[in-house]
N, C-alpha and C positions, 0 to 999 in steps of 0.2 A: 914086367909091365913095359909098355911101349915107351920109347924115348923120342923126343921131338925130331931129332936128326934122322930117325928111321922112317919118318913119314914121307909122303910124296911132295912135300913143300920144296919148291925150287927144282923139281925133277920132272922130266917128261912123263906124262901119264896117258894111257890109252883112253879113248872116248868110249865108255861103256853105256849103251842106251837101253839095256834090259835090266830090270830090277836086280840089285845085288847089295844086300845088307852088309856083306863082308867088307865093303869099301870104307865103312866108318872106322876111324882111327882114334880110339880114346887115349888120353894122356892123364896120368894121375896128378892130382892137385898137390899131393903131400910134399914133394921135394921142394917146390917153389915156396910153399907156405913155411916150410922149415927155415928157409933163407931169411924170412922176415919175422921170425920169432914165434911162429905158431906151432906148438908141439902137440897139442891135443885138440880140444874143441875150440874152434875159432871164436873170437869175441864179436862176431857180427852175424847178421842174418842177410838174406837177399837172394838175388838170382841174376843169371845172365839172360838178357832179353834179346833174342835174335829176330831179325826180319829177313824173310826169304822173298826176294823180288823176282826170281826166275824159277818158277815152278810149273811144270807141264807134264801131262800124261795123255794117254789115249783112252777115249771112252769105249764102251763095249763094241761099237761099230767102227772103231778106228779113227774117229774124229778127234783131233787134238783139243785138249782142254788146258786152260791156264788159270792160275790163281796166285795170290800172295799168301804167305803164312807167317804167323807170329809163333815163335817157339820160346817157351820159358823153361830155363834150366835152373833148378834150385842150387844155390851155392853149397848146400850140404852134400851134393853128389860127390863121390870120391874122385870122379874123372871129369875132365872137359873133353870136348870132341874137337879135334883139329879141324880148322875151317875148310881147308882144301878138300879134306876127305868128306866133309859134309856136302860140299859142292858136287864132288864126283858121285856121291850116293844119290843126291837129288837128280843129277843128270841121268842116272840109271832108270828113272821113271819115264824118260822122254818117249820111248817107243814101247812102253809097257801098257797093256790094256787092263783097266780096272773097271769093276762093276759100277762104282759111283764114288763120290767124294768121301763117303764114310769109310770105304775100304782104304783109300789113300791115308786118311787120318789115322786109322787103326794101325796101318803098317808103320807110319812115321812114329807114333807113340811107342809101339812095341820095340822097334829097332833102336831108336834113340835111347830109350830107357835101359835096354840091355847093355848098350855101349857105355852109358854113363855110370852104371853100377857093375861093370865087368870086373872080375877078379876081386870083388868086395861084396860082402853081404850087408844089406841094409838093416837086417834084424839079427840079433845074436843067435837065433835059431838056425841061421843060414838059409833063410827062405828065398834069398835072391832078390833080383831087381823088382821094383814096384812100379809098374807102368803109370799109375795114377800120380806119381810124384812129380812128373813134369807135364807141361801143358803144350798142346798144339791147337792153334786156331787157324782155320782156312778161310780166306776171304775170296769169294768168287767175283768175277768182273762186275756184276751188278751192284757190288758194295764198294768198289774201288773209290768212288767219290766221297766215301765216309772217312778216308784217310787224310788227316789234316797235317799241316806243317806248322810247327810252332817252336820258337826258341826257348831254351831253358830259362826259367825265371830266376831273379836274384840280382844283386849288385855286381856289375862287371868289374873284375880285377884288371881287365885290359885297359881301363882308363888311366891306369897309373903309368907314369913315365919313369921306369926303373932301368937300371943298367943290368944286363944279363951277360954273364961270362962263364957260367958253369952249365954243362950240357950232359952230365950224367947225374943220377939222383943224389941230391945233397940235402938230406934231412936236417943238417945243422942250420939251414936257412930258416927253419920253422921256429918261431918264438911267440910267446904270448905277452900281453901287456898286463902283468900280474897285479899291478896296483889299481887297475880300473875295475869297475863293477862288471859282473858277468853279463853277457849278451846272448841273444838268440838271433842269428843272422844267416842269410843264404848268399853265397858268393859264387860267381861263375867265371869261366875263362874259355875262350876259343883257341887258346895257344898250346893246348896239349898235343904233343907229337911224340911218338915213340917209334920203334922199328920192330919188324917181325923177328921173333927169337931165332928163327932158322935162316931166313933169306936176307935179313937186314933191310928189306923194303919198307918204306915209310908207312906208318899208320897215323891218320889224322883224327883228332877228336876234340870234343867240347866236354867240360866237366863242371858239375855243380856240387858244391860243398855246403852242407847245412850243419850247423852245430849250435850247441848251447854250452857256454862256459866262459872262461877268461877270454877277452878279445884276442884273436889271432892277428899278429902283425900282417897286414894285407900285402905290403910290398914284399916281405919275405916269403909269403905264401905264393905269390905270383912267380917270384924267382925260383922257388922250389918246383912248381909245376913245369916251368920252362926247362928245368934241369933234366927232364926226361927226354929231351930232344934227340939225344944220340944213344938212348938206352934200348937194348934189345930184349923184349919180353912180350908175351901175348897180352891181349887187352885185359883179360880177367886178372892176370898176375900184376899188371901195372896198377889197376884200381885197388887191389888188395894191398899192394905196397904203399900206395898213397894213404889208404885208410890207416894202416898200422903205423906209419910214420907220424901222422897227425895224432892218432890215438895215444901213442906212447910219449911223444915229445910235448904236445900241447895239453893233454889230459882233459879233454872236454867232458862234460857230463853226458852229452848226447852227440852223436856224429853220424852223418850220412854222406856217402860219396857216390855220385851217379855220373858215369861217363857215357857219352854217345859218340861212337866212332863212325867215320864215313864208310860207306860200303866198299867191299872188294869182292870180286867174283860173284856179284849178285846177292851178297849177304852183308848185313851189318850186325855188329855185336855191341851190346849196351849193358855193361856190368853195373849192378846196383848193390851196394853194401851199406848196412845200417846197424848201429849198436843196439837198437831196440825194435821190437816187433811193430810193424806197420804195413799197410797195404803197398803192394808194388806200384810204381808210377805207371800211367798209361804209356803204351809203346807209341809215342808220338814223335815222328822224325823231325829233325831240324832241317833248315834250308840246305845245308851242305850234304845232307844224307840223300 
């Protein structure tokens, strides 16, 4: 299976403007999940919600077309797709003639599904990738004004005046107020920052944490989120690490972690993980995205 350091991240890459599905670079989720104590079935549901801001192709007569796309990748997929490879793949449509938007959508669904389930069978029978498992929504220019901007709801942890001195993940900062009655609350922070696993370049994000259980000490939770500041990991992996650290140390009855990262290379990635089945949140971008 591919390793992150083998991708084109941080390396010069040729500009390919003719359709080429081989540009997609899947990376298995399993190794990073093992680091955070997930050996078998993960204790969460969810998806990685992508927004594609730079999508273009040629119509049948060669006239350029543009669109936005929302891509939903279930967290049950054995692989993620490295984001630069997705950008290069999307660029390969730039001078490719397609019959209509339906052909574009079909190619995206087919190619992304193959990469997400590459080297792993979704069914015991070995039937291979299931294109219907992930979603692609294309938004044409006449629908652009339907895209809203809204901040994540909840009580902001950033209001707290805390001292921060640890900048690599410190789960020992997480603690609960065990003597108090259980609560249900939603907490948010705009202070999430991590770095790309391969290049070390900064990734900026906002995070929403919803839970039911013994009250989590809010100052400690904010310090914990800040502790990711110098941590090198992909977006999806950071969110799963946050989920597992809270899940194992605070032991809530229910937990949801939803991060929205600012875009890089015309893409944003927004991982959503929850301990119980629920509808995915709408892909509504924040002001920083």
